[in-house]
C-alpha positions in Angstrom: 26.4 -52.2 48.8 27.3 -48.7 47.6 26.0 -47.1 44.4 29.4 -47.5 42.8 29.5 -51.2 43.6 26.0 -51.7 42.1 27.1 -50.0 38.9 30.2 -52.2 38.6 28.0 -55.3 38.9 25.6 -54.1 36.1 26.2 -55.1 32.5 26.2 -52.4 29.8 22.7 -53.6 28.7 21.4 -53.3 32.3 22.8 -49.8 32.7 21.4 -48.6 29.4 18.0 -50.1 30.2 18.0 -48.3 33.6 17.9 -45.0 31.8 14.3 -45.6 30.8 11.5 -46.1 33.3 9.8 -49.4 34.2 6.3 -48.2 33.3 4.3 -44.9 33.4 5.3 -43.8 36.9 8.1 -46.1 38.2 11.8 -46.5 37.6 13.3 -49.9 36.9 14.2 -52.2 39.8 16.7 -55.0 40.2 16.3 -57.5 43.1 19.8 -59.0 42.8 21.3 -55.6 43.3 18.8 -54.6 46.1 17.7 -51.9 43.8 14.0 -51.0 44.4 11.8 -49.1 41.9 10.8 -45.6 43.0 7.6 -43.8 42.1 7.1 -40.3 40.5 3.8 -38.5 40.6 2.3 -35.3 39.3 2.1 -32.2 41.5 2.5 -29.6 42.9 -0.9 -28.4 44.0 -1.9 -31.9 45.1 -0.8 -35.5 44.8 -2.1 -37.1 41.5 -1.3 -40.7 42.1 -2.7 -43.1 39.6 -3.0 -46.7 40.7 -4.8 -48.1 37.6 -4.6 -47.0 34.0 -2.1 -44.1 33.7 -1.7 -41.0 31.6 0.0 -37.6 31.7 -3.0 -35.4 31.0 -5.2 -36.2 34.1 -7.7 -38.2 32.1 -7.7 -41.4 34.1 -8.8 -41.3 37.7 -6.3 -40.9 40.6 -6.6 -41.5 44.3 -8.6 -39.1 46.4 -6.5 -36.4 48.1 -6.5 -32.7 48.9 -6.3 -30.1 46.2 -4.4 -27.0 47.3 -4.4 -23.6 45.5 -2.6 -23.5 42.2 0.8 -22.0 41.8 -0.7 -18.8 40.4 -2.5 -18.4 43.8 0.5 -19.5 45.9 2.7 -16.8 44.3 0.1 -14.2 45.2 0.7 -14.8 48.9 4.2 -13.3 48.5 5.0 -15.6 51.4 7.9 -18.1 51.1 7.1 -19.6 54.5 3.6 -20.6 53.3 5.2 -22.1 50.1 7.5 -24.2 52.4 4.6 -25.3 54.5 2.8 -26.4 51.3 5.8 -28.4 50.4 5.8 -30.1 53.9 2.1 -31.1 53.6 2.7 -32.6 50.2 5.8 -34.3 51.4 3.9 -36.0 54.2 1.2 -37.1 51.7 3.9 -38.5 49.4 5.3 -40.4 52.4 1.9 -41.9 53.2 1.5 -43.0 49.5 5.1 -44.2 49.0 5.9 -41.7 46.4 9.5 -40.6 46.1 9.4 -37.7 43.6 6.7 -35.1 43.2 6.8 -33.5 39.7 6.9 -29.8 40.3 6.9 -26.9 41.0 6.3 -25.2 37.6 8.8 -22.4 37.1 8.1 -21.2 33.6 7.7 -17.5 33.2 4.3 -16.1 32.2 5.5 -14.6 28.9 1.9 -14.0 27.8 -1.3 -14.0 29.8 -2.7 -16.3 27.0 -0.5 -19.2 28.2 -2.9 -22.1 28.7 -0.9 -23.4 31.6 -0.3 -20.2 33.4 -2.3 -21.3 36.4 0.5 -23.9 37.1 3.2 -21.3 37.1 4.1 -18.7 39.7 4.7 -15.4 38.0 5.9 -13.1 35.2 8.8 -12.2 37.4 11.8 -14.5 37.8 12.8 -13.3 41.3 9.3 -13.9 42.8 9.1 -17.3 41.0 12.5 -18.4 42.2 12.0 -17.4 45.8 8.5 -19.1 46.0 9.9 -22.2 44.4 12.8 -22.2 46.7 10.5 -22.2 49.7 8.4 -25.0 48.3 11.3 -27.2 47.4 12.9 -26.8 50.8 9.6 -27.8 52.5 9.0 -30.8 50.3 12.6 -32.1 50.5 12.6 -31.7 54.3 10.4 -34.8 54.2 12.9 -36.6 52.0 10.7 -36.3 48.9 12.5 -35.1 45.9 11.1 -32.0 44.1 11.3 -31.9 40.3 11.2 -28.3 39.1 9.8 -28.0 35.6 9.7 -27.4 32.6 13.4 -26.6 31.9 13.5 -24.3 29.9 11.8 -21.6 27.9 8.6 -23.6 27.8 6.1 -20.7 27.6 3.2 -21.8 25.4 1.1 -24.9 24.8 0.8 -24.4 21.0 3.1 -27.0 19.4 4.5 -27.6 22.9 6.0 -31.0 22.0 7.9 -29.8 19.0 8.1 -26.0 19.1 11.3 -24.0 19.0 11.7 -21.1 21.4 14.0 -18.6 19.7 15.5 -16.5 22.4 18.7 -14.4 22.7 21.3 -15.3 25.3 20.7 -12.3 27.6 16.9 -12.8 27.7 17.2 -16.5 28.2 19.5 -16.1 31.2 18.0 -12.9 32.7 14.3 -13.9 32.5 13.8 -17.6 31.7 16.6 -19.3 33.5 16.9 -17.1 36.7 14.2 -18.9 38.7 15.7 -22.3 37.9 19.1 -21.0 38.9 17.8 -19.7 42.2 16.1 -22.9 43.2 19.1 -25.0 42.2 21.6 -22.9 44.2 19.3 -22.2 47.2 17.2 -25.3 47.6 19.2 -28.1 45.9 16.4 -30.0 44.2 17.3 -33.6 43.6 15.7 -33.8 40.1 14.8 -31.5 37.2 12.4 -32.1 34.4 13.5 -31.0 30.9 10.8 -29.7 28.6 9.4 -30.9 25.3 10.4 -27.9 23.3 13.6 -26.9 21.5 15.6 -23.9 22.5 17.3 -22.1 19.6 17.0 -25.3 17.5 18.0 -28.0 19.9 15.5 -30.1 21.8 15.8 -29.8 25.6 16.3 -33.5 26.0 19.4 -33.2 23.8 20.6 -29.7 24.9 24.1 -30.1 26.3 24.5 -26.3 26.7 21.6 -26.1 29.1 21.6 -29.6 30.7 25.3 -29.8 31.4 27.2 -26.5 30.7 24.6 -24.4 32.6 22.6 -26.6 34.9 25.5 -28.8 36.2 28.8 -27.0 35.5 27.7 -23.4 36.1 25.0 -23.8 38.7 26.3 -27.0 40.5 23.2 -29.2 40.1 24.0 -32.7 41.2 20.6 -34.5 40.9 19.2 -36.3 37.9 17.4 -34.9 34.8 14.1 -36.6 33.7 12.2 -35.9 30.6 8.7 -34.5 30.5 6.5 -37.5 29.7 7.1 -38.2 26.0 9.9 -35.6 25.6 12.7 -38.1 25.0 14.2 -38.0 21.5 17.5 -39.6 20.5 18.7 -41.6 23.5 22.4 -41.4 22.7 22.3 -37.6 22.2 20.3 -37.4 25.4 23.0 -39.2 27.5 25.7 -37.2 25.8 23.9 -33.9 26.6 23.3 -34.7 30.3 19.9 -36.3 30.3 19.5 -39.2 32.8 16.0 -40.8 32.7 13.5 -41.1 29.9 9.8 -41.3 30.9 7.4 -42.9 30.6 8.9 -46.4 30.5 7.7 -49.8 29.7 9.9 -50.1 26.7 13.5 -50.4 25.8 13.5 -48.1 22.8 16.7 -46.4 23.8 18.7 -49.3 25.3 19.9 -50.8 22.1 21.0 -47.5 20.6 23.0 -46.6 23.8 24.6 -50.0 23.9 25.6 -49.8 20.2 26.9 -46.3 20.6 29.2 -47.4 23.5 30.4 -50.5 21.7 31.2 -48.4 18.5 33.0 -45.8 20.5 30.5 -43.0 19.8 29.5 -42.7 23.5 31.7 -43.0 26.5 30.5 -45.7 28.9 31.5 -43.4 31.8 28.6 -41.1 30.8 26.2 -43.9 31.0 27.6 -44.8 34.4 27.2 -41.2 35.5 23.5 -41.1 34.4 22.8 -44.3 36.3 24.6 -42.9 39.4 22.6 -39.6 39.2 19.3 -41.6 39.3 20.3 -44.0 42.0 21.7 -41.2 44.3 18.3 -39.4 44.4 16.4 -42.7 44.8 18.5 -43.8 47.8 18.4 -40.3 49.3 14.6 -40.4 49.2 14.3 -44.0 50.6 16.8 -43.5 53.4 14.9 -40.5 54.7 11.5 -42.1 54.7 9.8 -43.4 57.9 10.2 -47.2 58.4 6.5 -47.5 58.1 4.7 -44.6 56.3 1.8 -43.2 58.4 -1.6 -44.2 57.3 -3.9 -41.5 56.1 -6.7 -40.8 58.5 -9.5 -38.3 59.0 -7.4 -36.1 61.3 -4.6 -35.9 58.8 -7.0 -35.1 55.9 -8.7 -32.5 58.0 -5.3 -30.8 58.8 -4.4 -30.8 55.1 -7.8 -29.3 54.2 -7.4 -26.6 56.9 -4.1 -25.6 55.5 -5.5 -25.5 52.0 -8.1 -23.0 53.3 -5.3 -21.0 55.1 -3.3 -20.8 51.8 -6.3 -19.7 49.8 -7.1 -17.0 52.3 -3.6 -15.6 52.1 -3.5 -15.8 48.3 -6.8 -13.9 47.6 -6.3 -10.4 46.1 -8.8 -7.6 46.9 -8.7 -5.7 43.6 -11.4 -3.1 44.3 -13.3 -2.0 47.4 -15.2 1.2 46.6 -16.6 3.0 49.7 -15.4 0.0 51.7 -18.4 -2.1 50.7 -16.5 -5.1 52.1 -16.4 -6.8 54.5 -20.0 -7.8 54.5 -22.2 -7.8 57.6 -23.8 -11.1 58.6 -27.1 -9.3 59.2 -27.3 -8.0 55.7 -29.6 -9.6 53.1 -27.0 -10.9 50.6 -27.5 -12.6 47.2 -25.0 -15.1 45.9 -25.4 -15.2 42.1 -23.5 -17.3 39.6 -23.0 -21.0 39.0 -19.5 -20.9 40.5 -21.0 -20.2 43.9 -22.5 -23.7 43.9 -19.9 -25.5 41.7 -16.6 -23.6 42.0 -13.8 -23.7 39.6 -11.0 -24.5 42.1 -8.3 -26.1 40.0 -6.9 -26.3 36.5 -7.2 -29.0 33.8 -4.5 -31.4 32.7 -1.7 -33.3 34.5 -2.2 -31.4 37.7 -5.9 -32.2 38.0 -6.6 -33.6 41.5 -9.3 -36.2 42.5 -10.5 -34.2 45.4 -12.0 -36.0 48.4 -14.0 -33.0 49.5 -14.8 -29.6 47.9 -16.6 -26.9 49.8 -18.4 -24.3 47.7 -19.2 -20.7 48.9 -22.9 -21.5 49.0 -22.3 -24.4 51.3 -19.9 -22.4 53.5 -22.5 -19.6 53.8 -25.4 -21.9 54.7 -25.8 -20.5 58.2 -25.9 -16.9 56.8 -28.7 -14.8 55.4 -27.9 -15.7 51.7 -30.1 -16.4 48.8 -28.9 -18.0 45.5 -29.5 -17.7 41.8 -27.7 -19.6 39.1 -27.3 -16.6 36.8 -25.6 -18.5 33.9 -24.8 -21.9 32.5 -21.1 -22.7 32.9 -21.1 -24.7 29.7 -22.7 -22.0 27.5 -21.0 -18.9 26.1 -24.3 -17.1 25.3 -26.5 -16.0 28.1 -29.4 -18.1 29.4 -32.3 -15.6 29.5 -34.3 -17.6 32.1 -31.4 -17.8 34.4 -30.5 -14.1 33.9 -34.0 -12.9 34.7 -34.2 -15.0 37.8 -30.9 -13.5 38.9 -32.1 -10.0 38.2 -35.2 -10.6 40.3 -33.1 -11.9 43.3 -30.6 -9.0 43.0 -33.4 -6.4 43.2 -34.5 -7.7 46.6 -31.0 -8.0 48.1 -29.0 -5.4 50.1 -25.8 -6.5 48.4 -25.0 -8.9 45.5 -22.0 -11.2 45.3 -21.5 -12.4 41.7 -19.3 -15.5 41.3 -17.6 -15.5 37.9 -14.5 -16.5 36.1 -13.1 -18.9 33.6 -14.5 -22.3 32.8 -12.2 -25.3 32.5 -12.4 -25.1 28.7 -10.9 -21.6 28.8 -7.5 -22.4 30.3 -5.9 -25.8 30.2 -2.8 -27.7 29.6 -2.4 -28.6 25.9 -3.9 -25.4 24.4 -3.4 -21.7 24.8 -6.2 -19.2 25.4 -7.7 -17.3 22.5 -8.5 -14.1 24.5 -8.4 -12.7 28.0 -12.2 -12.4 28.1 -14.6 -14.3 30.4 -17.6 -15.9 28.8 -19.9 -13.2 27.5 -22.8 -14.7 29.5 -21.0 -13.8 32.7 -20.0 -10.3 31.5 -23.6 -9.5 30.6 -24.9 -10.9 33.8 -22.7 -8.6 35.9 -23.7 -5.5 33.8 -27.4 -6.4 34.0 -27.3 -6.9 37.8 -25.5 -3.5 38.2 -28.5 -1.9 36.6 -30.8 -3.0 39.4 -28.5 -3.0 42.4 -25.7 -0.6 43.0 -23.9 -2.8 45.5 -22.3 -5.4 43.3 -19.3 -7.4 44.5 -17.6 -9.8 42.0 -15.7 -12.9 43.2 -13.3 -14.2 40.5 -12.3 -17.8 39.9 -9.5 -17.7 37.3 -6.0 -19.1 36.9 -4.6 -16.1 35.0 -5.3 -12.6 33.9 -8.7 -11.6 32.5 -10.3 -8.4 31.2 -13.1 -6.8 33.2 -15.3 -4.6 30.9 -17.7 -4.1 33.9 -15.1 -2.9 36.4 -16.5 0.6 36.6 -20.0 -0.8 37.3 -19.2 -2.8 40.4 -18.2 -1.7 43.9 -15.7 -4.5 44.7 -13.7 -7.3 43.2 -12.1 -10.2 45.1 -9.7 -12.4 43.1 -9.7 -16.0 44.5 -7.6 -17.5 41.6 -8.0 -21.3 41.5 -8.2 -21.7 45.3 -8.3 -25.5 45.9 -10.7 -27.6 47.8 -11.4 -25.1 50.6 -12.1 -22.2 48.2 -15.7 -21.8 49.5 -14.8 -21.4 53.1 -11.9 -19.1 52.3 -14.1 -16.9 50.1 -16.8 -16.6 52.7 -14.3 -15.8 55.5 -12.8 -13.1 53.3 -16.1 -11.6 52.3 -17.4 -11.4 55.8 -14.1 -10.1 57.3 -13.1 -13.1 59.4 -9.9 -12.9 57.4 -8.3 -9.8 56.0 -7.2 -10.1 52.3 -3.5 -9.8 51.9 -2.6 -11.3 48.5 -0.8 -9.3 45.8 -1.0 -9.9 42.1 2.0 -12.0 40.8 1.2 -11.0 37.2 0.0 -7.8 35.5 -3.6 -7.6 34.3 -3.4 -5.6 31.0 -6.3 -3.6 29.7 -6.1 -5.4 26.4 -4.3 -8.6 25.2 -2.8 -6.6 22.3 -0.9 -4.6 24.8 1.2 -7.5 25.9 4.7 -7.3 24.5 4.6 -10.9 23.0 1.2 -10.4 21.3 2.6 -10.4 17.8 4.7 -13.6 18.2 3.1 -15.7 20.9 1.7 -19.2 20.1 3.0 -19.1 16.5 1.3 -21.7 14.4 4.6 -23.0 13.0 5.8 -23.5 16.6 8.8 -21.1 16.3 8.0 -18.2 18.6 10.7 -15.4 18.5 11.1 -13.7 21.9 11.4 -10.3 20.3 10.4 -8.5 23.4 13.6 -9.5 25.0 13.9 -8.9 28.7 10.8 -6.6 28.7 8.3 -9.1 30.1 5.3 -8.2 32.2 5.6 -5.1 34.3 9.1 -4.5 32.9 7.4 -3.8 29.6 4.4 -1.8 30.7 6.4 0.5 32.9 9.0 1.1 30.2 6.2 2.0 27.7 4.4 4.1 30.3 1.3 2.1 29.5 -1.8 1.9 31.6 -2.9 -1.5 32.9 -6.0 -2.8 34.5 -4.1 -3.9 37.6 -0.3 -3.8 38.1 2.1 -6.4 39.3 2.2 -6.6 43.1 -1.2 -4.9 43.6 -3.7 -5.8 46.3 -5.9 -4.0 48.7 -6.7 -4.6 52.4 -9.4 -3.9 55.0 -6.8 -1.9 56.9 -4.1 0.6 55.9 -0.3 0.6 56.2 2.3 3.4 56.4 6.0 3.1 55.3 8.8 5.2 56.7 12.4 5.3 58.0 14.0 3.7 55.0 17.6 2.9 56.0 20.3 1.9 53.5 23.4 0.5 55.2 25.8 2.3 53.0 25.8 5.1 50.4 28.4 3.3 48.3 29.3 -0.4 47.7 31.1 -2.6 45.2 29.5 -5.5 43.5 31.5 -7.8 45.9 29.6 -6.6 48.9 26.2 -7.2 50.4 24.1 -4.4 52.0 21.2 -4.3 54.4 18.1 -2.2 53.6 15.4 -1.7 56.2 12.0 0.0 56.4 9.4 0.5 59.1 5.8 -0.6 58.3 2.9 0.4 60.5 -0.7 -0.8 60.5 -2.5 2.5 60.6 -6.0 1.0 60.4 -8.4 -0.6 62.9 -8.1 -4.3 62.2 -5.3 -6.9 62.0 -3.7 -7.3 58.6 -0.8 -8.6 56.6 1.2 -6.6 54.1 3.5 -7.9 51.4 6.4 -5.4 51.4 8.1 -5.2 48.1 11.6 -3.9 47.3 12.5 -2.8 43.8 15.9 -1.7 42.4 15.7 1.2 40.0 18.4 0.6 37.4 21.2 3.0 36.6 21.4 4.3 33.1 23.9 2.4 31.0 24.8 1.2 27.6 22.0 -1.4 27.3 18.3 -0.9 27.7 17.0 -2.1 31.1 13.7 -2.2 33.0 12.8 0.9 35.0 12.9 -1.2 38.1 12.9 -4.8 39.1 11.7 -6.8 42.1 14.7 -7.8 44.3 13.1 -8.5 47.7 9.8 -9.0 49.4 8.5 -10.0 52.8 5.1 -10.7 54.3 4.6 -8.9 57.7 1.6 -9.4 60.1 0.5 -6.4 62.1 -2.1 -5.6 64.6 -3.8 -2.2 64.7 -1.2 0.5 65.5 1.6 -2.1 65.4 4.9 -1.3 63.8 7.6 -3.7 62.6 11.0 -3.2 60.9 11.4 -5.2 57.7 15.0 -5.9 56.6 16.3 -7.0 53.2 19.8 -8.1 51.9 21.0 -7.0 48.5 24.0 -8.5 46.8 25.5 -8.3 43.3 22.6 -9.9 41.5 20.2 -7.2 42.8 22.0 -4.7 40.5 23.2 -6.9 37.7 22.1 -7.7 34.2 23.3 -10.5 32.0 26.2 -9.5 29.8 26.8 -11.7 26.8 30.4 -10.5 26.4 31.3 -12.3 29.6 28.5 -14.9 29.5 27.6 -13.9 33.1 25.8 -11.4 35.2 27.5 -8.0 35.3 27.1 -4.8 37.4 27.5 -1.6 35.7 28.9 1.2 37.8 26.4 4.0 38.6 23.7 5.2 41.0 20.8 2.9 41.7 17.5 3.7 43.3 16.1 1.6 46.2 12.3 1.7 46.1 10.0 0.1 48.7 6.3 -0.1 48.4 3.0 -2.1 48.3 2.9 -2.6 44.5 5.1 -2.0 41.4 3.3 1.3 40.8 2.8 2.3 44.5 6.2 3.1 45.9 6.2 4.7 49.4 9.9 5.3 50.2 13.0 5.7 48.1 16.7 6.0 48.5 19.9 5.8 46.4 23.1 4.0 46.4 26.3 4.2 44.3 27.5 0.8 43.1 30.9 0.2 41.7 31.3 -2.7 39.3 34.6 -4.5 39.7 34.5 -6.6 36.6 35.7 -5.1 33.3 33.9 -6.3 30.2 36.5 -7.5 27.6 36.4 -5.2 24.5 38.1 -5.2 21.1 37.8 -1.7 19.7 38.4 -0.9 16.1 38.6 2.2 13.9 34.8 2.1 13.7 34.2 2.0 17.5 32.7 5.2 18.7 34.4 7.6 21.1 31.5 7.1 23.5 31.9 3.4 23.6 35.6 3.7 24.3 35.1 6.3 27.0 32.5 4.1 28.8 35.2 1.7 29.9 37.7 2.4 32.7 40.8 1.9 30.5 39.3 3.8 27.6 38.4 6.7 29.8 41.9 6.9 31.2 43.6 6.8 27.8 41.2 8.9 25.7 40.0 11.5 28.2 43.2 13.8 28.0 42.9 14.0 24.3 39.2 14.7 24.4 39.7 17.5 26.9 42.2 19.2 24.7 39.9 19.0 21.7 37.0 20.4 23.8 39.1 23.3 25.0 40.0 24.0 21.3 36.3 23.9 20.3 35.3 26.2 23.2 37.6 28.9 21.8 35.7 28.9 18.5 32.9 31.3 17.7 29.8 29.0 17.8 27.2 31.8 17.8 26.7 31.5 14.1 25.9 27.9 14.4 22.8 28.6 16.5 21.5 27.8 19.9 22.3 24.3 21.2 25.4 24.0 19.0 27.6 23.0 21.9 25.3 20.2 22.9 25.1 19.1 19.3 28.9 19.0 19.0 29.2 17.0 22.2 26.6 14.4 21.0 28.3 14.1 17.6 31.7 13.6 19.3 30.4 10.7 21.4 28.9 8.9 18.4 31.8 9.6 16.1 34.0 6.6 15.1 37.5 7.1 16.5 38.9 6.6 13.1 37.1 9.7 11.9 39.4 11.9 14.0 42.1 11.3 11.4 40.3 13.3 8.8 38.1 15.6 10.9 40.5 16.5 13.7 43.9 15.9 12.0 44.9 13.2 14.5 47.7 11.1 13.0 46.7 7.5 12.1 49.6 6.2 14.2 48.2 8.0 17.2 44.8 6.4 16.8 46.4 2.9 16.4 48.4 3.5 19.7 45.1 4.4 21.4 43.4 1.3 20.2 46.3 -0.9 21.3 46.2 0.7 24.7 42.4 0.3 25.3 41.9 -3.2 23.9 42.0 -6.0 26.5 
């Protein structure tokens, strides 16, 4: 029986009821129509399957499984293949547990480092977020488990998250907050999308036809089904009309009667109900058809393989932030002190709906049990103020050690779903501990467990800092392997670490108490802002050190000129110039041409992870198309390339560019204009048609002004006259230059589209 045949056999009441779930995690079933229920579960850093009492905040217990590094860590690998491999592991787990849809990945942009849920999101950069999500979704769906990218869209704070209104202009929304979703839809074809709780410009996402239908389906070509975040459903009729398909959680028929009445009264077309039912069924049958006849049973070998991959992922995500005098890696013969409660009880995952019931967690202290390591607690995880007894014990241990590794970071209470952070600071007890230890031992190494950016008031007092993020179940093994050089750190920061939270561009209007944040910073989010402001940061986007060194040379750009209809290849040679094996995340940025609108200094448009032995060289190649040079133009409601010269910059961080080149790009699309008497001469000349029409007259006027004696006007008078001319309304030429009004009207008629 086809989907269409099933829909024809269903009554209006049955179809309307199907648009709400059966219970907390399952869709409705219908035995007569051979229509099974399918299960949805939280992800994406581990399977959170609840078999008993259910909730969406991770309060009630779920099955034991493997917790992988959080999205903030995965993004720091700058490795789409590892993201895909994570998707594959999770897909196989879903198969074993008969789960059809895994809710994730989280694609919301880190507008502010204070976002309480930032650990669940990839980056402040839409390109990096989109590419990492694309890899993950492809890997997951290769196992016929549907991904469900979330939370669509502009869901960037936890304060008033279920009712807030994100007020964001069209350009910013499309260029920053929708781009990652667009990339994953077009490149990975996810079979479902989760709409967010919040409003966007006054309309709740569950009822937002502009975004759910006009953009997501009609513009991007999405053909899966849209499910609400749990509890995000509002008016069921408006939801169906807008393009919403499934309301979760279920266990009620609150929307059924309203939908039936709306159809019967002619306020809602039944065909839209049919389409929503079809969207849900299509994904459900796609998932079931691709599953093994009998899902493999989880065993010790499978669990061990998953745990080993969790360790590999954590090792590739870790970012070496500081390594003064190459104090790392450690030597196994050294007398090393591990200090800090996180060494024994690591913070390895975030709180909320993504919280995993881990079957096994290995701490750094356990992983180092065969090494010459002594331990001191140092601080109480649950206390903000320092514990004097624990501090003095730690100082005593540090005095006797060759080197000291301090395990610090953010407790669960500092970053969590449901609430935003109050500051970027770690607990004062930990900051004081690090400073006190630095007074008695000059060889201090800090290992950080944090899901998002923090301040480091002690950074000048320590020799090394290793950022582990929230590294999952195998965090301890990964940390010890990195500290002792069994693995070379290769992670890069997927977000900027500012010196001060007040430096962030959204600081004055983030987490507004009234729930109506205005995105006044526009497109200048993260490194786009800090670079434009020429502002110092603690650690820049894309930054990360290594135990080896790399050289970049031989940048080759396929062409010197291109149109926005072409694609070009850019290649660069990267050589490992050190003595040990290492991986380098090569980053390509496009420096924007000067144009009529403010743009970022440069933007990430390509990256690749390359593995190199000592002395080994490899060529890394990137492809750049129209979108690498484009910004979102509201006049055409689409991305637009402005003609001009663009810079190609390749390096190891946003602030560490090694090789550069230039390319001239010709935009082939003309922005529609309607010029008036008040339009400036500069505005008209900036268009192809306007330049052709107005240039001859401007040349004649320039020649006339050149013949005048400007000496009496002072130095710079020519430049002043030119600037004034560009900013002069064309209508002013009537009085100032004696141009007939009829001539001006003829010019306007000629240049208007």
